[in-house]
Each structure stands twice: as C-alpha cells, then as structure tokens.
N, C-alpha and C positions, 0 to 999 in steps of 0.2 A: 372973631373967634367965637366959636361956638362951646357951651357947656357938656360936663360931660358925668354923670351919673357914678362910671366903674373906672378905675386905673387898674392898670397893669404896671409892674413894677419887674421890667428886664434889665438885666446886668447892665447898669451905667443909664437906663433911660426910661419914662415914664411915657407907657404909651395909653393913650386914652381908646376906651375899648364903647364904640357906639357904633348903631346898626348902620348909619349913614359913610360914615370913615373913621379910619385910625388916625389919630392925630399924633406924633410924636414929639415929645420936648426931651430932647436931652442935657445932663446938666454935667458938670465939671467934677464936682467932688463929691462925698459920700455925706453921710450927717456926722455932725461933727460932736465925737465923742472924745473925753476927756482919757488918758489912759492911766491907771493905776499905778501910783509909785509903791516903793517895795511894801512897806509897813502896811499898805491898804492889801495887798496882796497876800502876806502872809495874814493878816486879821479874817481874809476872805476863806483861805484855807484852814484857818484854825476854826472857824466857823465849821464849813464842812464837815470836816472831821469830829468836830463836836457832837452836830446832828446825826451821822452815821454813828457813832457810839449809843448816843442817847437812843438810837432806834432798837439799836443790837441789844441792849441793857437787860428787857424783860425776859429774853428768849438764855442771854447769859445766866440771869440770876435762878433761871428755872433750873438749868443745868449743875449750878452749881448746888443748890438747894439741895438735892438728893446727895450729894457728896459733901463729907465734912474733910478740911484739909488732912488731916490722918487717914480717912479714907483715900482720897485724890493720890497719896504717897505711898498708901499701902498698896491699890489695886494699878496705877499707874506706871508708879520708878519703881516696882518691886521685877526682881528676874523672874525668869517664867516658871513655874512650878512644874514639876514631873508630868501632868495633865497636859500641859502645853507642849512638850518638847516635840512629838509627832509632827503638831502643824507647824511647828519652827523649822522641821526637818526637810518636809515638805514643800514649805515655801522655799528652803535654800535651794534645794534639788531642783526646783520652777525657775530659779532664776539662774542659775547654773546652764539646765537646758535650753532657755532661752538664750544665754549669750553663745551656747555651743552650736545652736542650729541657726545663727543671725536672726531670730525672728524681732532681735529688739529696732530692727531697721524699718520695720513697718509700723514703730510707734508713730503716735501723732505729736508733735511739738510739746501740745500741752501735758501729753504724759510723759514725755522725757523729762520737762522741766521737775513733774512732780516729783520723778524719782530720783533727777538727780540733786534735786533738794532735800530728799528724806537723807539720800547718802551723805549729802554734806554736814549733815545736822548729826547722823552717826561719828560721822569723821571728828566733827566742833567737842561733840560730846567725851570722844575718847581723849583729844587734848584737854578739854576743862579736866577729867579724870586724872591726869597726867600731873596736871599743875596742884590741883589737890594732894595727890600723895607724896608729892615731892615739896609739898608746902611753902615753894616759890614758884613765881612766874617765870620769869627766863634760869630757866638750866637748875643745875643744882648748886647750892652753898658750899664751895669749899673753901675751908681756912687759906691764907695764903702761903702758911709753910708746911703744909700738907706733903708729904715725899711717901708716893705709894710704898709698899713691901717689894714690889717687881725692882723696882728703880733701887731699893737699897741694897737689894742684892746684888744685880746689877752693878753698883758702884763699889759695892765690897769686893767682887770678884775681879775689878781690872787693875791693869799694872799702870801704874803710874808713870809718865814719860820721865828721863834723865835730861833736865834742861840745863842742866851744869859744866855738861862736855862741851859745850861751844867754846 
C-alpha cells in the first residue's frame, strides 16, 4: 500500500492523486448524518427567518424614521389627488394598449407574477372594503322575519286558490 498526500473525492469513491499511479478505493455508504426531526427543522427555519429579519431591520427603521404613522396613512393610503389623475389615466391607457396589442405575451415570468400579485392585491382590498362597508364578513345580516316590499306587493295582488271545491 502506498501513502498519498492528495485525495480526490469522486461520486462514491476516493481516488489517491499521485504522480506514479491513481489508486481508487470504493466505499459503500456515505458519511453517517442524522436526519433532523420536525422540531429541529422548525427551529432551524425560525433561526434563518430571524437572522434575515434582523439583517433587514436597520433598512426598515431608516425607512420608517422618515414617516410617522399618520404620514404613511396620509401618503400611501390616500386616494389620488387632482395632480395625480393624469398619470393614473396614462398608466391605465398603457395597460389597455398592452392588452389589446398582445404585448403581455412578451413578459417574463417574474414580471407576470409581479403584475398578477398587484392585481390580486387590488381585488383583495376591494373585498376587504366590501366587508368593512357591510360590517359583516359573510354577506349581509338580514333578519329572519324580513319580507321585501316587492314580495309584499306580489302577495297582496295574488288571488288565493279555492281548495274547498274538492
């Protein structure tokens, strides 16, 4: 057996790289590693998320330092002002033109996903606004004894059947 100072690890085998000869030693298994259980995986993921959020915190703090909570609502959630309407109309016309000309077929997958996410956000905010407006999540609350005016008029104008003639 000869000694070797350099080893090459190649899919399932170890090769000794020497100027004289290459000696290959096969091995059956890989290094023994223990699989993580579910709780260890969750702890690992939580740590990864925490480290990511901790790294992002200075940037977010810098962004929020300029805005007060009132400023965010006033600037970001306010409807467009009179000065912003021409830009809104131009953007809307550009979207219509893109759809009519078929240019949306040339979007990358990433761009299409971003535009889809924005469209879904608009739709979801519409539904949230509807829920806020009716003050109930699932439909409108209607009393069980409620009868509409139209139904009352139809009932009043109906002629009852004579069932005593049988």
